[in-house]
VEXVEXNU-789714 format. One record per residue: residue number from 1; y, x, z of N, C-alpha, C, CB in turn. Coordinates in steps of 0.2 Angstrom, whole numbers, plus 5000, padded with zeros to 4 digits. Each point is the difference from the previous one (the first is absolute). Glycine has a CB too. Example, Ala and Ser with C-alpha at 12.3 -4.5 7.8 and 13.67 -1.06 7.14 Angstrom:
2
(1 (4972 5066 5039) (5006 4996 5000) (5006 5004 5000) (4994 4991 5006))
(2 (5011 5007 4990) (5006 5004 5001) (5005 4996 5003) (4997 5006 4990))
//
This chain:
315
(1 (4939 5348 4892) (5001 4994 4996) (4994 4998 4995) (5012 5003 5000))
(2 (4988 4991 4998) (4994 4998 4995) (5003 4998 4994) (4993 4996 5009))
(3 (5002 5003 4986) (5003 4998 4994) (5002 4993 5000) (4994 5008 4994))
(4 (5011 4989 5003) (5001 4993 5001) (4995 4995 4998) (5011 5004 4999))
(5 (4988 4991 5004) (4994 4995 4999) (5001 4997 4993) (4998 4997 5013))
(6 (4997 5002 4983) (5001 4996 4994) (4999 4993 5001) (4995 5010 4994))
(7 (5010 4986 5005) (5000 4992 5002) (4999 4996 4994) (5009 5003 5009))
(8 (4989 5000 4985) (4999 4996 4994) (4995 4994 5001) (5002 5009 4994))
(9 (4993 4992 5011) (4996 4994 5001) (5002 4994 5005) (4991 5008 4997))
(10 (5015 4993 5005) (5002 4995 5005) (5006 4996 4996) (4997 5009 5011))
(11 (5005 4985 4993) (5005 4996 4997) (5007 5003 5000) (4993 4990 5004))
(12 (5009 5015 5000) (5006 5003 5000) (4999 5008 5001) (5005 4989 5004))
(13 (4999 5014 4993) (5000 5008 5001) (5002 5003 5006) (5002 4999 4990))
(14 (5001 4995 5015) (5003 5003 5006) (4994 5000 5006) (5012 4995 4996))
(15 (4990 5008 5009) (4997 5000 5007) (5005 4996 5004) (4993 5011 4999))
(16 (5004 4984 5004) (5005 4995 5005) (4998 5002 5006) (5000 4990 4992))
(17 (5006 5011 5013) (4999 5000 5006) (5005 4996 5005) (4996 5011 4997))
(18 (5001 4985 5007) (5003 4994 5003) (4999 5001 5008) (4998 4992 4988))
(19 (5005 5003 5015) (5000 5001 5008) (5007 4997 5002) (4992 5010 5000))
(20 (5007 4987 5006) (5006 4997 5004) (5005 5005 5001) (4993 4992 5005))
(21 (5013 5006 4997) (5005 5005 5001) (4999 5004 5006) (5008 4992 4994))
(22 (4993 5015 5007) (4999 5004 5005) (4993 5002 5000) (5008 4995 5006))
(23 (4988 5004 4989) (4993 5002 4999) (4999 5008 4998) (4997 4988 4997))
(24 (5009 5015 5000) (5000 5007 4998) (4998 5000 4993) (4996 5004 5010))
(25 (5006 4991 4986) (4998 5001 4992) (5004 5005 4997) (4998 4988 4999))
(26 (5009 5013 5003) (5004 5005 4996) (4997 5007 5001) (5009 4993 5002))
(27 (4990 5009 5004) (4997 5007 5002) (4993 5001 4996) (5006 5000 5012))
(28 (4989 4995 4989) (4994 5000 4997) (5001 5001 4992) (4993 4993 5010))
(29 (5011 5003 4987) (5001 5001 4993) (5001 5006 4997) (5004 4989 5001))
(30 (5001 5015 5003) (5003 5006 4998) (4993 5005 5000) (5013 4998 5005))
(31 (4984 5002 5001) (4994 5004 5000) (4995 4998 4995) (5003 5002 5012))
(32 (4996 4992 4986) (4995 4998 4995) (5001 5002 4994) (4998 4990 5005))
(33 (5009 5010 4993) (5002 5003 4994) (4999 5006 4999) (5009 4994 5000))
(34 (4991 5011 5006) (4999 5007 4999) (4992 5001 5000) (5011 5003 5008))
(35 (4985 4993 4995) (4992 5000 4999) (4998 4999 4993) (4999 4995 5012))
(36 (5004 5000 4985) (4998 4998 4994) (5003 5005 4994) (4998 4988 5004))
(37 (5007 5016 4997) (5003 5004 4995) (5006 4997 4997) (4990 5005 4998))
(38 (5010 4994 4996) (5006 4997 4996) (5000 4993 5001) (4999 5008 4992))
(39 (5005 4990 5014) (5001 4993 5001) (5007 5000 5002) (4988 4998 5003))
(40 (5015 4995 4996) (5006 4997 5002) (5000 4994 5003) (5004 5005 4991))
(41 (5001 4994 5014) (5000 4994 5004) (5005 4995 4998) (4997 5006 5009))
(42 (5000 4988 4990) (5005 4994 4998) (5001 4995 5006) (4996 5001 4988))
(43 (5009 4997 5013) (5002 4996 5006) (4998 4992 4998) (5009 5008 5004))
(44 (4988 4989 5001) (4998 4992 4999) (5003 4997 5007) (4988 5002 4991))
(45 (5017 5001 5012) (5004 4996 5006) (5005 4996 4997) (4997 5009 5007))
(46 (5004 4985 4996) (5005 4996 4997) (5007 5002 5002) (4991 4992 5000))
(47 (5009 5013 5006) (5008 5001 5001) (5001 5007 5000) (5001 4990 5008))
(48 (4994 5015 4991) (5001 5006 4999) (5002 5001 4992) (4992 5003 5010))
(49 (5008 4992 4986) (5002 5000 4994) (5008 5001 4999) (4990 4994 4998))
(50 (5014 5004 5007) (5007 4999 5000) (5003 5006 5003) (4999 4989 5002))
(51 (5007 5013 4995) (5004 5006 5002) (5003 4998 5006) (5002 5004 4989))
(52 (5000 5001 5016) (5005 4999 5006) (4996 4997 5006) (5009 4998 4992))
(53 (4984 5001 5007) (4996 4997 5006) (4994 5005 5002) (5003 4988 4996))
(54 (4998 5018 5002) (4995 5005 5001) (4998 5001 5007) (5004 5005 4990))
(55 (5001 4996 5014) (4998 5001 5007) (4997 4993 5003) (5009 5009 5001))
(56 (4994 4985 4997) (4998 4994 5003) (4993 4998 4998) (5013 4997 5001))
(57 (4985 5006 4993) (4993 4998 4998) (4995 5005 5000) (5005 4993 4992))
(58 (4997 5012 5011) (4996 5006 5001) (4997 5003 4994) (4997 4996 5011))
(59 (5007 5004 4984) (4998 5003 4993) (4999 5007 5001) (5007 4992 4994))
(60 (4989 5011 5001) (4999 5007 5000) (5006 5004 5000) (4988 4998 4995))
(61 (5012 5008 5009) (5006 5004 5001) (5001 5003 4993) (4998 5002 5013))
(62 (5008 5002 4986) (5001 5004 4994) (4995 5006 5001) (5013 4997 4999))
(63 (4986 5006 5006) (4996 5006 5001) (4993 4998 4997) (5006 5004 5011))
(64 (4992 4990 4992) (4993 4997 4997) (4999 4999 4993) (4998 4995 5011))
(65 (5008 5002 4986) (5000 4999 4993) (5000 5006 4996) (5006 4991 5002))
(66 (4996 5014 5001) (5000 5007 4996) (4992 5003 5000) (5013 5003 5003))
(67 (4983 4995 5002) (4993 5002 5000) (4996 4998 4994) (5001 4999 5012))
(68 (5000 4994 4986) (4997 4997 4995) (5004 4995 4997) (4990 5001 5006))
(69 (5010 4998 4987) (5005 4996 4997) (4999 4992 5002) (5000 5008 4990))
(70 (5005 4989 5012) (5001 4993 5002) (5003 4996 4995) (5000 5003 5012))
(71 (4999 4991 4987) (5003 4995 4996) (5001 4993 5003) (4994 5007 4991))
(72 (5011 4990 5006) (5003 4993 5002) (5001 5000 5008) (4994 4994 4991))
(73 (5009 5011 5011) (5003 5000 5007) (5008 5001 5000) (4990 5005 5005))
(74 (5013 4990 4997) (5007 4999 4999) (5004 5000 4993) (4999 5006 5010))
(75 (4997 4990 4986) (5002 4999 4993) (5004 4994 4999) (4989 5006 4996))
(76 (5011 4989 5009) (5004 4993 4999) (5006 5001 5005) (4989 4993 4996))
(77 (5016 5004 5002) (5006 4998 5004) (4998 4995 5005) (5008 5003 4991))
(78 (4994 4997 5016) (4998 4995 5004) (5003 4992 4998) (5000 5010 5009))
(79 (5005 4991 4986) (5002 4993 4997) (4995 4997 4995) (5012 5003 5001))
(80 (4983 5001 4997) (4995 4997 4995) (4994 4997 5003) (5004 5009 4993))
(81 (4995 4985 5004) (4993 4997 5003) (4994 5003 4997) (5007 4988 5001))
(82 (4988 5011 5002) (4993 5003 4998) (4994 4996 5002) (5005 5011 5000))
(83 (4991 4987 4995) (4994 4997 5002) (4994 5003 4997) (5007 4989 5001))
(84 (4987 5008 5000) (4994 5004 4998) (5000 5001 4992) (4993 4996 5010))
(85 (5010 4999 4987) (4999 5001 4993) (5005 5005 4997) (4997 4989 5000))
(86 (5009 5012 5003) (5005 5006 4998) (4997 5006 5002) (5009 4993 5002))
(87 (4988 5008 5004) (4997 5006 5003) (4994 5002 4995) (5003 4996 5013))
(88 (4993 4999 4985) (4994 5001 4996) (5002 5003 4994) (4995 4992 5004))
(89 (5010 5006 4993) (5003 5002 4993) (5002 5007 5001) (5004 4989 4996))
(90 (5000 5012 5009) (5002 5007 5001) (4995 5005 5002) (5009 4995 5004))
(91 (4986 5003 5000) (4995 5005 5002) (4994 5001 4995) (5003 4996 5011))
(92 (4997 4999 4985) (4994 5001 4995) (5002 5005 4995) (4996 4988 5001))
(93 (5011 5012 4997) (5003 5005 4995) (4999 5007 5003) (5008 4991 4995))
(94 (4994 5009 5012) (4999 5007 5003) (4993 5002 5001) (5011 4997 5006))
(95 (4984 4999 4996) (4994 5002 5000) (4997 5003 4994) (4998 4991 5008))
(96 (5004 5005 4986) (4997 5002 4993) (5003 5007 4999) (5000 4987 4995))
(97 (5006 5014 5005) (5004 5006 4999) (4996 5005 5004) (5012 4995 4997))
(98 (4987 5005 5009) (4997 5005 5004) (4993 5001 4997) (5006 4997 5011))
(99 (4990 4999 4988) (4994 5000 4998) (4999 5003 4992) (4997 4991 5008))
(100 (5008 5008 4988) (5000 5003 4994) (5002 5007 4999) (5002 4989 4996))
(101 (5001 5013 5011) (5001 5008 5000) (4995 5003 5003) (5010 4999 5000))
(102 (4984 4997 5001) (4994 5004 5003) (5000 5000 5008) (4999 5007 4988))
(103 (5005 4990 5015) (5001 5001 5008) (4997 4993 5002) (5011 5007 5000))
(104 (4987 4993 5007) (4998 4994 5003) (5005 4996 5004) (4989 5005 5001))
(105 (5013 4988 4997) (5005 4997 5004) (4996 4997 5006) (5007 4997 4990))
(106 (4997 5005 5016) (4998 4997 5006) (5004 4995 5002) (4995 5010 5004))
(107 (5003 4983 4996) (5005 4995 5002) (5000 4999 5007) (4999 4995 4990))
(108 (5006 5005 5014) (5000 5000 5007) (5005 4995 5002) (4997 5012 5002))
(109 (5000 4983 5003) (5005 4995 5004) (4996 4996 5003) (5008 5001 4992))
(110 (4997 4995 5012) (4997 4995 5005) (5002 4992 4997) (5002 5009 5009))
(111 (5001 4991 4985) (5002 4994 4997) (4994 4997 4997) (5011 5005 4998))
(112 (4986 4990 5005) (4992 4998 4998) (5002 4996 4993) (4995 4999 5013))
(113 (5009 4997 4986) (5002 4997 4994) (5002 5004 4994) (5003 4991 5007))
(114 (5000 5015 4994) (5002 5005 4996) (4994 5003 4997) (5011 5002 5005))
(115 (4985 5001 5000) (4994 5003 4999) (4995 4996 4996) (5001 5007 5010))
(116 (4999 4987 4991) (4996 4995 4997) (5001 4999 4993) (4999 4995 5010))
(117 (5008 5005 4989) (5002 4999 4993) (4998 5006 4995) (5011 4993 5005))
(118 (4988 5012 4998) (4997 5006 4996) (4993 5000 5000) (5010 5007 5003))
(119 (4986 4992 5003) (4994 5000 4999) (4996 4994 4997) (5002 5007 5010))
(120 (5001 4987 4990) (4997 4994 4997) (5003 4998 4994) (4996 4997 5012))
(121 (5011 5005 4987) (5003 4998 4994) (5003 4993 5001) (4993 5008 4993))
(122 (5014 4991 5006) (5002 4994 5000) (4998 4995 4995) (5010 5005 5006))
(123 (4989 4989 4995) (4998 4996 4994) (5007 4998 4996) (4990 4995 5007))
(124 (5009 5004 4987) (5005 4999 4995) (5004 4995 5002) (4993 5005 4991))
(125 (5014 4994 5009) (5004 4995 5000) (5002 4997 4994) (5004 5005 5010))
(126 (4998 4989 4990) (5002 4997 4993) (5006 5003 4996) (4996 4990 5005))
(127 (5003 5011 4989) (5005 5003 4995) (5006 4995 5000) (4990 5006 4993))
(128 (5015 4997 5005) (5006 4996 5000) (5000 4995 4994) (5007 5009 5005))
(129 (4997 4986 4996) (5000 4994 4995) (5007 4999 4998) (4989 4994 5006))
(130 (5012 5007 4987) (5008 5000 4998) (5003 4993 5002) (4998 5008 4991))
(131 (4999 4987 5008) (5003 4994 5002) (5002 4999 5007) (4994 4995 4991))
(132 (5001 5006 5013) (5002 5000 5008) (5005 5005 5001) (4989 4996 5003))
(133 (5011 5010 4994) (5005 5005 5002) (5006 4998 4998) (4992 5008 4999))
(134 (5009 4989 4996) (5007 4997 4997) (5003 4995 5005) (4996 5001 4988))
(135 (4999 4995 5014) (5002 4994 5005) (5003 5004 5007) (4990 4991 4994))
(136 (5006 5014 5008) (5002 5003 5006) (5007 5004 4999) (4987 5002 5003))
(137 (5014 5001 4991) (5006 5004 4999) (5006 4995 5000) (4993 5009 4993))
(138 (5006 4985 5006) (5006 4996 5000) (5002 4997 5008) (4997 4996 4988))
(139 (4998 5006 5016) (5002 4998 5007) (5005 5006 5004) (4988 4993 5000))
(140 (5016 5005 5005) (5003 5005 5003) (4995 5004 5005) (5010 4993 4998))
(141 (4992 5013 5004) (4996 5004 5005) (4999 4997 5006) (5004 5011 4995))
(142 (5000 4984 5008) (5000 4997 5006) (4995 4994 4999) (5011 5002 5003))
(143 (4988 4995 4991) (4995 4995 4999) (4994 5003 4999) (5008 4992 4994))
(144 (4991 5014 5003) (4993 5003 5000) (4998 5002 5007) (5003 5005 4988))
(145 (5002 4998 5015) (4997 5002 5007) (4998 4994 5004) (5007 5009 5000))
(146 (4997 4985 5000) (4998 4995 5004) (4993 4997 4998) (5011 4997 5001))
(147 (4987 5003 4992) (4994 4998 4998) (4994 5004 5002) (5007 4996 4991))
(148 (4994 5011 5008) (4996 5005 5002) (4998 4999 5007) (5004 5007 4992))
(149 (5000 4991 5013) (4999 5000 5007) (4996 4993 5001) (5011 5007 5003))
(150 (4990 4988 4993) (4996 4994 5001) (4993 5001 4997) (5010 4992 4999))
(151 (4988 5011 4996) (4994 5000 4997) (4996 5007 5003) (5004 4993 4989))
(152 (4999 5012 5013) (4998 5006 5002) (5004 5003 5006) (4996 5000 4988))
(153 (5004 4997 5018) (5004 5003 5005) (4998 5007 5002) (5002 4989 5003))
(154 (4991 5012 4997) (4998 5007 5002) (5003 5005 4994) (4989 4995 5006))
(155 (5010 5003 4988) (5002 5005 4995) (5008 5001 4999) (4990 4997 4994))
(156 (5013 4997 5008) (5008 5001 5000) (5002 5005 5006) (5002 4988 4996))
(157 (4994 5012 5009) (5002 5004 5006) (4999 5008 4998) (4997 4989 5009))
(158 (4999 5012 4986) (4998 5007 4999) (5004 5001 4993) (4988 5000 5006))
(159 (5016 4997 4992) (5003 5001 4994) (5007 5001 5000) (4992 4994 4995))
(160 (5011 5011 5001) (5007 5002 5001) (5004 4994 4997) (4998 5013 4999))
(161 (5005 4982 5004) (5002 4994 4997) (5007 5001 4997) (4994 4993 5008))
(162 (5009 5013 4992) (5006 5001 4996) (4998 5002 4993) (5006 5003 5011))
(163 (4987 4999 4989) (4998 5002 4993) (4998 4994 4996) (4997 5012 5004))
(164 (5007 4986 4990) (4998 4994 4996) (4993 5001 4997) (5012 4997 4998))
(165 (4987 5008 5000) (4994 5002 4996) (4994 4999 5004) (5006 5009 4994))
(166 (4994 4994 5013) (4994 4999 5004) (4999 4993 5002) (5002 5012 5005))
(167 (5003 4985 4996) (5000 4993 5003) (4997 4995 4994) (5011 5002 5009))
(168 (4991 4999 4985) (4999 4996 4994) (4992 5002 4998) (5012 5000 4997))
(169 (4986 5005 5004) (4994 5003 4998) (4995 4996 5006) (5005 5012 4994))
(170 (4996 4989 5012) (4996 4997 5004) (5000 4992 5000) (5002 5010 5007))
(171 (5002 4988 4991) (5001 4992 4998) (4995 4999 4995) (5012 4998 5003))
(172 (4989 5006 4992) (4996 4999 4994) (4992 5000 5001) (5009 5006 4995))
(173 (4990 5000 5009) (4993 5000 5002) (4997 4994 5003) (5002 5012 5001))
(174 (5002 4986 5004) (4998 4995 5005) (4999 4993 4996) (5006 5005 5009))
(175 (4999 4994 4986) (4999 4993 4996) (4994 5000 4995) (5012 4998 5001))
(176 (4988 5009 4996) (4994 5000 4995) (4993 5001 5003) (5008 5005 4992))
(177 (4993 4998 5014) (4993 5001 5003) (4997 4994 5004) (5003 5012 5001))
(178 (5001 4983 5000) (4999 4995 5005) (5000 5000 5007) (4994 4997 4991))
(179 (5006 5009 5011) (5000 5002 5008) (5006 5006 5000) (4986 4997 5002))
(180 (5016 5004 5004) (5005 5004 5002) (4999 5007 4997) (5002 4994 5011))
(181 (5003 5010 4986) (4999 5007 4998) (4998 5004 5006) (5009 4998 4992))
(182 (4993 5001 5014) (4997 5004 5005) (4993 5000 5001) (5011 4998 5006))
(183 (4986 4996 4993) (4993 4999 5001) (4997 5004 4994) (5002 4988 5006))
(184 (4999 5010 4987) (4998 5003 4994) (5000 5008 5000) (5004 4990 4994))
(185 (5001 5013 5009) (5001 5007 5000) (4995 5003 5005) (5012 4999 4997))
(186 (4985 4997 5008) (4995 5003 5004) (4993 4998 4998) (5008 4999 5009))
(187 (4991 4999 4986) (4993 4999 4997) (4997 5007 4997) (5004 4987 4997))
(188 (4990 5014 5003) (4998 5007 4997) (4995 4999 4994) (5001 5005 5012))
(189 (4999 5000 4984) (4996 5000 4994) (4992 5001 5001) (5010 5004 4994))
(190 (4989 5001 5011) (4993 5002 5001) (4998 4998 5008) (5001 5010 4990))
(191 (4993 4988 5010) (4997 4998 5007) (4998 5005 5004) (4997 4990 4994))
(192 (5000 5015 5003) (4996 5005 5003) (5001 5007 4996) (4993 4991 5005))
(193 (5012 5012 4995) (5002 5006 4996) (4996 5006 5003) (5011 4996 4998))
(194 (4987 5008 4998) (4996 5006 5001) (5006 5006 5001) (4989 4996 4994))
(195 (5012 5005 5012) (5005 5006 5001) (4998 5005 5005) (5009 4992 4997))
(196 (4995 5014 5003) (5000 5005 5005) (5005 4998 5006) (4996 5009 4991))
(197 (5002 4987 5014) (5005 4997 5005) (4997 5001 5007) (5004 4991 4991))
(198 (5001 5011 5013) (4998 5000 5007) (5005 4998 5005) (4994 5009 4996))
(199 (5004 4988 5009) (5005 4998 5005) (4999 5004 5007) (5001 4989 4994))
(200 (5005 5013 5009) (4999 5004 5006) (5001 4995 5006) (5005 5010 4995))
(201 (4990 4990 5010) (4999 4997 5005) (5000 5003 5007) (4995 4993 4992))
(202 (5009 5005 5012) (5001 5003 5007) (4999 4994 5006) (5009 5008 4995))
(203 (4989 4995 5010) (4999 4995 5006) (5006 4997 5002) (4991 5007 5003))
(204 (5010 4987 4999) (5006 4996 5001) (5004 5004 5006) (4994 4989 4996))
(205 (5004 5014 5008) (5004 5003 5006) (5003 5007 4996) (4991 4995 5010))
(206 (5005 5008 4986) (5003 5006 4997) (5006 4999 4996) (4988 5005 5001))
(207 (5010 4989 4994) (5006 4999 4995) (5006 4997 5004) (4991 4997 4990))
(208 (5008 5000 5015) (5006 4997 5003) (5003 5006 5003) (4996 4989 5002))
(209 (5001 5015 5001) (5004 5006 5003) (5004 5004 4995) (4991 5000 5009))
(210 (5005 5001 4985) (5004 5003 4995) (5006 4996 4998) (4990 5006 4995))
(211 (5010 4988 5004) (5005 4996 4999) (5006 5001 5004) (4992 4992 4995))
(212 (5005 5006 5011) (5006 5000 5006) (5004 5007 5001) (4992 4991 5006))
(213 (5004 5015 4992) (5003 5007 5000) (5004 5001 4995) (4991 5005 5006))
(214 (5008 4991 4987) (5004 5002 4995) (5007 4996 5000) (4990 5002 4995))
(215 (5011 4993 5008) (5006 4997 5000) (5006 5003 5003) (4993 4991 5000))
(216 (5005 5012 5007) (5006 5005 5003) (5001 5006 4995) (4997 4995 5012))
(217 (4998 5007 4985) (5001 5006 4996) (5005 4999 4994) (4987 5004 5003))
(218 (5013 4989 4994) (5005 4998 4995) (5007 5002 5003) (4992 4990 4995))
(219 (5009 5008 5012) (5007 5000 5002) (5002 5008 5000) (4999 4989 5008))
(220 (4996 5015 4994) (5002 5007 5000) (5000 5003 4993) (4994 5001 5011))
(221 (5003 4996 4984) (5001 5002 4993) (5006 4998 4997) (4988 5000 4999))
(222 (5016 4995 5004) (5006 4998 4997) (5000 4993 4997) (5003 5011 4998))
(223 (4993 4985 5004) (4999 4993 4996) (5007 4997 5001) (4987 4998 5003))
(224 (5017 5002 5003) (5006 4996 5001) (5005 5003 4995) (4998 4998 5012))
(225 (5002 5008 4986) (5005 5002 4996) (4998 4998 4992) (5003 5011 5008))
(226 (4990 4989 4991) (4998 4998 4994) (5002 4992 4999) (4991 5008 5000))
(227 (5008 4988 5004) (5002 4993 4999) (5007 4999 5000) (4989 4996 5006))
(228 (5015 5008 4998) (5008 4999 5000) (5002 5001 4992) (5001 5004 5013))
(229 (4996 5000 4983) (5001 5001 4993) (4998 4993 4995) (4998 5014 5003))
(230 (4999 4982 5000) (4998 4994 4996) (5004 4994 5002) (4989 5004 5000))
(231 (5012 4992 4995) (5004 4994 5000) (4995 4994 5000) (5010 5006 4994))
(232 (4990 4992 5013) (4994 4995 5001) (5002 4994 4995) (4997 5004 5013))
(233 (5008 4994 4985) (5002 4994 4997) (4997 5001 4993) (5009 4998 5008))
(234 (4990 5008 4989) (4998 5001 4993) (4993 5001 5000) (5011 5005 4997))
(235 (4985 4995 5008) (4993 5001 5000) (4996 4995 4996) (5001 5006 5011))
(236 (4994 4995 4985) (4996 4995 4997) (4995 4997 5005) (5000 5007 4990))
(237 (4998 4987 5009) (4996 4996 5004) (4994 5005 5002) (5003 4989 4995))
(238 (4994 5014 5000) (4995 5005 5001) (5001 5005 5005) (4996 4998 4989))
(239 (5009 5006 5010) (5003 5006 5004) (5001 4998 5007) (5005 5005 4990))
(240 (4999 4989 5011) (5002 4998 5006) (4994 4998 5005) (5010 4996 4994))
(241 (4984 5003 5003) (4994 4999 5004) (4997 5006 5003) (4999 4991 4993))
(242 (5003 5015 5007) (4998 5006 5002) (5001 5000 5008) (5003 5005 4989))
(243 (4991 4996 5014) (5000 5001 5007) (5005 5003 5004) (4989 5000 4998))
(244 (5015 4998 5006) (5005 5004 5004) (5007 5000 4997) (4991 5007 5004))
(245 (5009 4991 4990) (5007 5000 4997) (5005 4995 5003) (4994 5003 4989))
(246 (5004 4991 5013) (5004 4995 5003) (5001 5002 5008) (4995 4991 4992))
(247 (5000 5012 5011) (5001 5001 5007) (5004 5006 5001) (4989 4995 5003))
(248 (5011 5010 4993) (5004 5006 5000) (5007 4999 4998) (4989 5006 4997))
(249 (5012 4990 4998) (5007 4997 4998) (5003 4997 5006) (4997 4998 4988))
(250 (4999 4998 5016) (5003 4997 5006) (5003 5005 5005) (4992 4990 4999))
(251 (5004 5015 5002) (5002 5005 5004) (5006 5003 4997) (4989 5003 5004))
(252 (5013 4999 4990) (5005 5002 4997) (5006 4996 5001) (4992 5005 4992))
(253 (5006 4988 5008) (5006 4996 5001) (5002 4999 5007) (4996 4994 4990))
(254 (5000 5008 5015) (5000 5000 5007) (4999 4994 5003) (5008 5008 5000))
(255 (4987 4988 4997) (4997 4994 5003) (4995 5000 5004) (5004 4995 4990))
(256 (4992 5010 5009) (4994 5002 5004) (4999 5007 5002) (4994 4991 4994))
(257 (5003 5010 5012) (4999 5007 5002) (4995 5004 4995) (5002 4996 5012))
(258 (4998 5010 4988) (4995 5004 4996) (4993 4999 5003) (5009 5008 4997))
(259 (4990 4992 5010) (4993 5000 5003) (4997 4993 4998) (5003 5007 5009))
(260 (5001 4987 4990) (4998 4994 4998) (4997 5000 4993) (5008 4995 5008))
(261 (4997 5008 4987) (4998 5001 4993) (4994 5004 5000) (5012 4999 4996))
(262 (4987 5006 5007) (4994 5004 5000) (4994 4997 5001) (5007 5009 5003))
(263 (4992 4987 5002) (4995 4996 5003) (4998 4994 4995) (5003 5004 5011))
(264 (5002 4993 4987) (5000 4994 4995) (4996 5004 4993) (5011 4993 5005))
(265 (4992 5012 4992) (4997 5003 4995) (4992 5003 5001) (5013 5004 4997))
(266 (4987 4998 5008) (4992 5002 5001) (4996 4994 5001) (5003 5010 5006))
(267 (4999 4985 4996) (4996 4994 5001) (4999 4997 4993) (5004 4997 5012))
(268 (5001 5003 4984) (5000 4997 4993) (4995 5005 4996) (5012 4995 5001))
(269 (4989 5011 4999) (4996 5005 4997) (4993 4999 5001) (5009 5008 5001))
(270 (4989 4991 5006) (4992 4999 5002) (4998 4994 4996) (5001 5004 5012))
(271 (5003 4990 4988) (4998 4994 4998) (4999 5001 4992) (5006 4994 5010))
(272 (4998 5009 4987) (5000 5002 4993) (4993 5004 4998) (5013 4999 5000))
(273 (4986 5006 5004) (4994 5004 4999) (4994 4995 5001) (5006 5011 5004))
(274 (4993 4986 5001) (4995 4994 5001) (4999 4997 4993) (5002 4998 5012))
(275 (5003 4999 4985) (5000 4996 4995) (4997 5004 4994) (5009 4994 5004))
(276 (4994 5013 4995) (4997 5005 4995) (4993 5000 5001) (5011 5007 4999))
(277 (4986 4995 5007) (4994 5001 5001) (4995 4995 4998) (5004 5007 5008))
(278 (4999 4987 4994) (4996 4993 4998) (4998 5000 4993) (5005 4994 5010))
(279 (5001 5007 4986) (5000 4999 4993) (4995 5006 4997) (5012 4995 5000))
(280 (4989 5011 5002) (4995 5006 4997) (4993 4998 5002) (5010 5009 5001))
(281 (4989 4989 5005) (4993 4999 5001) (4996 4995 4996) (5003 5003 5010))
(282 (5001 4992 4986) (4997 4996 4996) (4999 5003 4993) (5006 4991 5006))
(283 (4998 5015 4992) (4999 5003 4994) (4994 5004 4999) (5013 5000 5000))
(284 (4982 4998 4997) (4994 5003 5001) (4999 5006 4995) (4996 4990 5003))
(285 (5009 5010 4993) (5001 5006 4995) (5003 5006 5003) (5000 4993 4991))
(286 (5002 5006 5015) (5003 5006 5004) (4995 5002 5006) (5013 4997 4997))
(287 (4984 5009 5002) (4995 5003 5005) (5003 5002 5006) (4994 5003 4991))
(288 (5003 4995 5015) (5004 5001 5006) (4998 5007 5002) (5000 4988 5003))
(289 (5006 5015 4999) (4999 5007 5003) (5003 5000 5007) (5000 5004 4989))
(290 (4995 4997 5017) (5002 4999 5006) (5003 5007 5002) (4991 4991 5002))
(291 (5015 5008 5002) (5005 5007 5001) (5000 5000 5008) (5009 5000 4988))
(292 (4989 5006 5015) (4999 5000 5007) (5008 5002 5002) (4987 5004 5001))
(293 (5014 4995 5005) (5008 5001 5003) (5002 5008 4999) (4998 4991 5009))
(294 (4997 5014 4992) (5002 5006 4999) (4998 5004 4994) (5000 5000 5012))
(295 (4997 4996 4983) (4998 5003 4994) (5006 5002 4995) (4989 4993 5001))
(296 (5011 5013 4996) (5005 5002 4997) (5000 4998 4993) (5000 5010 5007))
(297 (5006 4989 4990) (5001 4997 4993) (4995 5003 4995) (5013 4998 5003))
(298 (4987 5010 4998) (4996 5003 4995) (4992 4998 5001) (5009 5009 4999))
(299 (4989 4990 5007) (4993 4998 5001) (4999 4992 4996) (4998 5007 5013))
(300 (5006 4989 4988) (5000 4993 4997) (5000 5001 4992) (5006 4995 5011))
(301 (4998 5010 4987) (5001 5000 4993) (4993 5003 4997) (5012 5002 5001))
(302 (4986 5003 5002) (4994 5003 4998) (4994 4995 5000) (5004 5011 5005))
(303 (4995 4985 5000) (4996 4995 5000) (5000 4995 4993) (5000 5001 5013))
(304 (5006 4998 4986) (5001 4995 4994) (4998 5004 4994) (5009 4993 5006))
(305 (4994 5013 4993) (4998 5004 4995) (4992 5000 4998) (5010 5005 5003))
(306 (4987 4997 5003) (4993 5000 4999) (4997 4993 4998) (5000 5009 5008))
(307 (5003 4985 4994) (4998 4994 4998) (5000 4999 4993) (5004 4995 5010))
(308 (5002 5007 4988) (5001 5000 4993) (4997 5003 4995) (5009 4998 5003))
(309 (4988 5008 5000) (4995 5004 4995) (4994 4997 5000) (5006 5011 5003))
(310 (4991 4986 5003) (4994 4996 5000) (5000 4994 4996) (4998 5004 5011))
(311 (5007 4992 4989) (5001 4994 4996) (5000 5003 4992) (5008 4993 5009))
(312 (4995 5012 4990) (4999 5002 4992) (4994 5002 4998) (5011 5005 5001))
(313 (4985 4998 5004) (4993 5003 4998) (4995 4994 5001) (5002 5012 5005))
(314 (5000 4983 4998) (4995 4994 5001) (5004 4994 4998) (4993 5006 5009))
(315 (5009 4992 4985) (5003 4995 4999) (4997 4993 5000) (5006 5008 4994))
//
């Protein structure tokens, strides 16, 4: 193990590790934490943040979490909505707390927007206006929801519409900002941050083979029993978007065959991985790390640790 890197010269105290689903981020992050010494892992996956979806989302196992401290895994109820702004607020607090204890936060995930909220910082949204808030408070929740769906349909789809506070605040942001809240929440404060960031890249055939193998493994690991414990009608708009959730629920209801669900989930996951890879290739602050099909996670982690040392020595 090495001494932890001093990140004071960078815009964030964290090391960022990104990559498409199936690229091996979780395994590499654990080995990287061990190479760096005092390091802790922070989740930046939009779905691993939820409780009760651990198998479906391929969250780190309890055994893996015992090797290195993990944060923001399974911390929200599936009924809770989450977006980049909420995630950034939670993650920034965790990253600061880890750094203040003298450890290295390693932020790991495939959620491009969530990661970018941390690397680039979200642009500020309008502060509350007492007069507008008073007017909104006089409206019924149904009226507020209808209005939000008109002026910000994308934001409404990602909002817990039963929570009056969330609905009102998103309406307030949209009205005061002059553009939908969902748009404002995806604008960033820094154009080119200086960070320690890396993205895992695998050949297409290798990545697809790993994805295709992982879906049947979910069945063996008990994903069907996991999903039987969830009440689908109570899932937030965010949690309900987890790949495989709808298909496997259809199997549980007896509407489709398991083999059909597996094939559909494999295809959807491959498409999602392609979108993720496209997103990360545009993020110039994340240095590419090519991973060979037979390369062990420890080898990848050692190469990243060496890159970190080189960047620290030659800022």
